[in-house]
DSSP file (Angstrom, degrees, kcal/mol; ACC not computed):
  #  RESIDUE AA STRUCTURE BP1 BP2  ACC     N-H-->O    O-->H-N    N-H-->O    O-->H-N    TCO  KAPPA ALPHA  PHI   PSI    X-CA   Y-CA   Z-CA
    1    1 A M              0   0    0      0, 0.0     2,-0.3     0, 0.0     0, 0.0   0.000 360.0 360.0 360.0 141.5    1.7  -31.6  -16.7
    2    2 A S        -     0   0    0      1,-0.1     3,-0.1     2,-0.0     0, 0.0  -0.756 360.0-143.4-106.1 154.3    2.3  -35.0  -15.3
    3    3 A D  S    S+     0   0    0     -2,-0.3     2,-0.7     1,-0.2    -1,-0.1   0.345  80.0  95.1 -90.3   4.8    0.5  -38.2  -16.1
    4    4 A D        +     0   0    0      2,-0.1     2,-0.6     0, 0.0    -1,-0.2  -0.292  47.3 147.9 -96.6  49.4    0.5  -39.4  -12.5
    5    5 A I        -     0   0    0     -2,-0.7     2,-0.9    -3,-0.1    -2,-0.0  -0.754  38.4-148.8 -84.4 119.5   -2.9  -38.2  -11.5
    6    6 A D        +     0   0    0     -2,-0.6     2,-0.5     2,-0.0    -2,-0.1  -0.801  24.7 170.6 -92.7 106.1   -4.4  -40.5   -8.9
    7    7 A E        -     0   0    0     -2,-0.9     2,-0.5    67,-0.3    -2,-0.0  -0.962  23.0-146.7-114.8 128.8   -8.1  -40.5   -9.4
    8    8 A S        -     0   0    0     -2,-0.5     2,-0.5    64,-0.0    66,-0.2  -0.816  12.8-151.5 -96.5 137.7  -10.3  -42.9   -7.5
    9    9 A V  E     -A   73   0A   0     64,-3.6    64,-2.3    -2,-0.5     2,-0.6  -0.889  11.5-131.4-111.8 131.0  -13.4  -44.0   -9.4
   10   10 A A  E     -A   72   0A   0     -2,-0.5     2,-0.4    62,-0.2    62,-0.2  -0.708  27.2-166.3 -82.0 120.6  -16.5  -45.1   -7.6
   11   11 A V  E     -A   71   0A   0     60,-3.3    60,-3.1    -2,-0.6     2,-0.2  -0.901  25.3-110.0-111.8 136.6  -17.7  -48.4   -9.0
   12   12 A L  E     -A   70   0A   0     -2,-0.4     2,-0.8    58,-0.2    58,-0.2  -0.449  27.6-132.6 -67.5 129.3  -21.1  -49.9   -8.4
   13   13 A N     >  -     0   0    0     56,-3.3     4,-1.6    -2,-0.2     3,-0.3  -0.746  13.9-162.2 -85.4 110.1  -20.9  -53.0   -6.2
   14   14 A V  H  > S+     0   0    0     -2,-0.8     4,-2.4     1,-0.2     5,-0.2   0.844  87.5  58.9 -65.7 -35.1  -23.0  -55.6   -7.9
   15   15 A R  H  > S+     0   0    0      1,-0.2     4,-2.5     2,-0.2    -1,-0.2   0.883 105.0  51.0 -59.5 -38.3  -23.3  -57.7   -4.8
   16   16 A S  H  > S+     0   0    0     -3,-0.3     4,-2.4    52,-0.2    -1,-0.2   0.901 108.8  50.1 -67.3 -40.2  -24.9  -54.8   -3.0
   17   17 A V  H  X S+     0   0    0     -4,-1.6     4,-2.3     2,-0.2    -2,-0.2   0.926 112.4  46.8 -63.6 -44.3  -27.4  -54.3   -5.7
   18   18 A V  H  X S+     0   0    0     -4,-2.4     4,-2.7     1,-0.2    -2,-0.2   0.904 112.0  52.3 -65.2 -40.1  -28.4  -58.0   -5.6
   19   19 A G  H  X S+     0   0    0     -4,-2.5     4,-2.6    -5,-0.2    -2,-0.2   0.902 108.9  49.3 -61.5 -40.9  -28.6  -57.8   -1.8
   20   20 A I  H  X S+     0   0    0     -4,-2.4     4,-2.4     2,-0.2    -2,-0.2   0.932 112.8  47.2 -61.6 -48.4  -30.9  -54.8   -2.0
   21   21 A V  H  X S+     0   0    0     -4,-2.3     4,-2.4     2,-0.2    -2,-0.2   0.919 113.4  47.6 -62.0 -45.4  -33.2  -56.6   -4.5
   22   22 A V  H  X S+     0   0    0     -4,-2.7     4,-2.5     1,-0.2     5,-0.2   0.935 113.1  48.3 -62.1 -48.1  -33.2  -59.9   -2.4
   23   23 A C  H  X S+     0   0    0     -4,-2.6     4,-2.3     1,-0.2    -1,-0.2   0.885 112.1  49.7 -59.8 -40.7  -34.0  -58.0    0.8
   24   24 A F  H  X S+     0   0    0     -4,-2.4     4,-2.6     2,-0.2    -1,-0.2   0.907 110.7  48.9 -67.0 -41.4  -36.7  -56.0   -0.9
   25   25 A V  H  X S+     0   0    0     -4,-2.4     4,-2.3     2,-0.2    -2,-0.2   0.908 113.0  47.7 -66.5 -41.4  -38.4  -59.2   -2.4
   26   26 A V  H  X S+     0   0    0     -4,-2.5     4,-2.1     2,-0.2    -2,-0.2   0.910 113.5  48.1 -65.4 -41.4  -38.3  -60.9    1.0
   27   27 A A  H  X S+     0   0    0     -4,-2.3     4,-1.1    -5,-0.2    -2,-0.2   0.916 112.9  47.4 -63.4 -44.1  -39.7  -57.8    2.8
   28   28 A A  H  X S+     0   0    0     -4,-2.6     4,-0.5     1,-0.2     3,-0.4   0.901 113.6  48.4 -67.6 -40.1  -42.5  -57.5    0.2
   29   29 A G  H >< S+     0   0    0     -4,-2.3     3,-0.9     1,-0.2    -1,-0.2   0.845 105.5  58.4 -66.5 -35.3  -43.3  -61.2    0.4
   30   30 A A  H >< S+     0   0    0     -4,-2.1     3,-1.2     1,-0.3     4,-0.4   0.784  94.8  64.9 -67.7 -26.7  -43.3  -61.1    4.2
   31   31 A L  H 3< S+     0   0    0     -4,-1.1     3,-0.3    -3,-0.4    -1,-0.3   0.798 107.1  42.3 -66.5 -24.8  -46.1  -58.5    4.1
   32   32 A F  T << S+     0   0    0     -3,-0.9     4,-0.5    -4,-0.5    -1,-0.3   0.324  96.3  80.6-100.2   6.7  -48.4  -61.1    2.5
   33   33 A A    <>  +     0   0    0     -3,-1.2     4,-2.7     1,-0.2     5,-0.2   0.611  67.5  84.3 -90.0 -12.1  -47.3  -63.9    4.8
   34   34 A L  H  > S+     0   0    0     -4,-0.4     4,-2.1    -3,-0.3     5,-0.2   0.928  93.2  43.2 -60.4 -48.1  -49.5  -63.0    7.8
   35   35 A P  H  > S+     0   0    0      0, 0.0     4,-2.5     0, 0.0    -1,-0.2   0.892 113.7  53.3 -65.6 -35.1  -52.7  -64.7    6.6
   36   36 A T  H  > S+     0   0    0     -4,-0.5     4,-1.0     2,-0.2    -2,-0.2   0.929 110.1  47.1 -63.3 -43.4  -50.6  -67.8    5.5
   37   37 A L  H  <>S+     0   0    0     -4,-2.7     5,-1.8     1,-0.2    -1,-0.2   0.866 111.4  51.1 -65.5 -35.6  -49.0  -68.0    9.0
   38   38 A Q  H ><5S+     0   0    0     -4,-2.1     3,-1.6    -5,-0.2    -1,-0.2   0.897 107.0  53.4 -67.9 -38.2  -52.4  -67.7   10.7
   39   39 A N  H 3<5S+     0   0    0     -4,-2.5    -1,-0.2     1,-0.3    -2,-0.2   0.733 101.5  61.7 -67.6 -19.7  -53.8  -70.4    8.5
   40   40 A Q  T 3<5S-     0   0    0     -4,-1.0    -1,-0.3    -3,-0.2    -2,-0.2   0.508 129.4 -95.2 -82.2  -4.6  -50.9  -72.6    9.7
   41   41 A G  T < 5S+     0   0    0     -3,-1.6     2,-0.2     1,-0.3    -3,-0.2   0.444  79.2 135.8 109.6   0.7  -52.2  -72.3   13.2
   42   42 A L      < -     0   0    0     -5,-1.8    -1,-0.3     1,-0.1    -2,-0.1  -0.548  55.9-114.4 -79.8 146.8  -50.2  -69.4   14.6
   43   43 A E     >  -     0   0    0     -2,-0.2     4,-2.4     1,-0.1     5,-0.2  -0.340  29.4-108.1 -72.5 163.3  -52.0  -66.8   16.7
   44   44 A F  H  > S+     0   0    0      1,-0.2     4,-3.0     2,-0.2     5,-0.2   0.927 117.0  49.3 -61.7 -46.2  -52.1  -63.2   15.3
   45   45 A S  H  > S+     0   0    0      1,-0.2     4,-2.4     2,-0.2    -1,-0.2   0.887 112.5  47.5 -63.9 -37.8  -49.6  -61.8   17.8
   46   46 A T  H  > S+     0   0    0      2,-0.2     4,-1.8     1,-0.2    -1,-0.2   0.931 115.4  45.2 -66.7 -45.6  -47.1  -64.5   17.2
   47   47 A A  H  X S+     0   0    0     -4,-2.4     4,-2.4     2,-0.2    -2,-0.2   0.893 112.1  53.0 -64.3 -40.4  -47.4  -64.2   13.4
   48   48 A F  H  X S+     0   0    0     -4,-3.0     4,-2.5    -5,-0.2    -2,-0.2   0.937 110.8  45.0 -61.0 -49.1  -47.3  -60.4   13.6
   49   49 A W  H  X S+     0   0    0     -4,-2.4     4,-1.9     1,-0.2    -1,-0.2   0.807 111.3  54.1 -71.0 -27.2  -44.0  -60.4   15.7
   50   50 A L  H  X S+     0   0    0     -4,-1.8     4,-1.9     2,-0.2    -1,-0.2   0.927 111.7  44.1 -66.4 -45.5  -42.5  -63.0   13.4
   51   51 A I  H  X S+     0   0    0     -4,-2.4     4,-2.6     1,-0.2    -2,-0.2   0.876 111.1  55.0 -66.3 -37.9  -43.2  -60.9   10.3
   52   52 A S  H  X S+     0   0    0     -4,-2.5     4,-2.2     2,-0.2    -1,-0.2   0.882 106.9  50.5 -62.6 -37.9  -42.0  -57.8   12.2
   53   53 A A  H  X S+     0   0    0     -4,-1.9     4,-2.3     2,-0.2    -1,-0.2   0.901 110.3  49.5 -65.6 -40.0  -38.7  -59.5   12.9
   54   54 A V  H  X S+     0   0    0     -4,-1.9     4,-2.5     2,-0.2    -2,-0.2   0.927 111.1  49.3 -62.7 -44.4  -38.3  -60.4    9.2
   55   55 A E  H  X S+     0   0    0     -4,-2.6     4,-2.2     1,-0.2    -2,-0.2   0.887 110.6  51.1 -64.3 -38.0  -39.1  -56.8    8.2
   56   56 A L  H  X S+     0   0    0     -4,-2.2     4,-2.3     2,-0.2    -1,-0.2   0.924 110.7  48.1 -65.4 -44.2  -36.5  -55.5   10.7
   57   57 A V  H  X S+     0   0    0     -4,-2.3     4,-2.2     1,-0.2    -2,-0.2   0.905 112.6  47.7 -63.8 -42.3  -33.8  -57.8    9.4
   58   58 A T  H  X S+     0   0    0     -4,-2.5     4,-2.4     2,-0.2    -1,-0.2   0.874 110.4  52.3 -67.6 -35.1  -34.5  -56.9    5.8
   59   59 A A  H  X S+     0   0    0     -4,-2.2     4,-2.1     2,-0.2    -2,-0.2   0.904 111.3  46.8 -66.1 -40.6  -34.5  -53.2    6.6
   60   60 A L  H  X S+     0   0    0     -4,-2.3     4,-2.2     2,-0.2    -2,-0.2   0.876 112.0  52.0 -67.0 -36.6  -31.1  -53.6    8.3
   61   61 A G  H  X S+     0   0    0     -4,-2.2     4,-2.5     2,-0.2    -2,-0.2   0.893 109.2  48.4 -63.9 -41.4  -29.9  -55.6    5.3
   62   62 A I  H  X S+     0   0    0     -4,-2.4     4,-2.4     2,-0.2     5,-0.2   0.901 111.2  50.8 -67.3 -40.1  -31.0  -52.9    2.9
   63   63 A A  H  X S+     0   0    0     -4,-2.1     4,-2.0     2,-0.2    -2,-0.2   0.922 111.1  48.9 -64.0 -42.0  -29.2  -50.3    5.0
   64   64 A Y  H  X S+     0   0    0     -4,-2.2     4,-1.1     1,-0.2    -2,-0.2   0.940 113.1  46.0 -62.0 -46.9  -26.0  -52.3    5.1
   65   65 A F  H  < S+     0   0    0     -4,-2.5    -1,-0.2     1,-0.2    -2,-0.2   0.849 110.2  53.1 -68.3 -33.3  -26.1  -52.9    1.3
   66   66 A V  H >< S+     0   0    0     -4,-2.4     3,-1.4     1,-0.2     4,-0.2   0.895 107.1  52.8 -67.1 -38.2  -26.8  -49.2    0.6
   67   67 A L  H 3< S+     0   0    0     -4,-2.0     3,-0.2     1,-0.3    -1,-0.2   0.768 115.7  41.0 -65.9 -24.1  -23.8  -48.2    2.7
   68   68 A N  T 3< S+     0   0    0     -4,-1.1    -1,-0.3    -3,-0.2   -52,-0.2   0.005  80.8 114.9-110.2  27.3  -21.6  -50.5    0.6
   69   69 A L  S <  S+     0   0    0     -3,-1.4   -56,-3.3   -53,-0.1     2,-0.4   0.807  72.5  45.7 -71.3 -29.4  -23.2  -49.7   -2.7
   70   70 A H  E     -A   12   0A   0    -58,-0.2     2,-0.4    -3,-0.2   -58,-0.2  -0.937  67.0-155.5-119.4 138.6  -20.0  -48.1   -4.2
   71   71 A E  E     -A   11   0A   0    -60,-3.1   -60,-3.3    -2,-0.4     2,-0.6  -0.882  18.5-129.6-108.3 142.5  -16.4  -49.3   -4.2
   72   72 A E  E     -A   10   0A   0     -2,-0.4     2,-0.4   -62,-0.2   -62,-0.2  -0.806  29.3-178.9 -91.4 124.6  -13.5  -47.0   -4.5
   73   73 A R  E      A    9   0A   0    -64,-2.3   -64,-3.6    -2,-0.6    -2,-0.0  -0.981 360.0 360.0-126.3 138.6  -11.0  -48.2   -7.2
   74   74 A A              0   0    0     -2,-0.4   -67,-0.3   -66,-0.2    -1,-0.1   0.438 360.0 360.0 -90.3 360.0   -7.8  -46.4   -8.0
């Protein structure tokens, strides 16, 4: 038997975990921002599409971080 076995180990990427948590917190906070934006003087449709854009960006961010969640190390 040889001791030269190359095994790659999947290691959790801490930056991806932090990115997922940050995106989740921003997305959850954006859900409650609609009344605040309306109180600031924005119309409903403008505030709605602004919140929708934030939700889309956070969803794409979460997808990106999930795809990079594990690093291969030899």
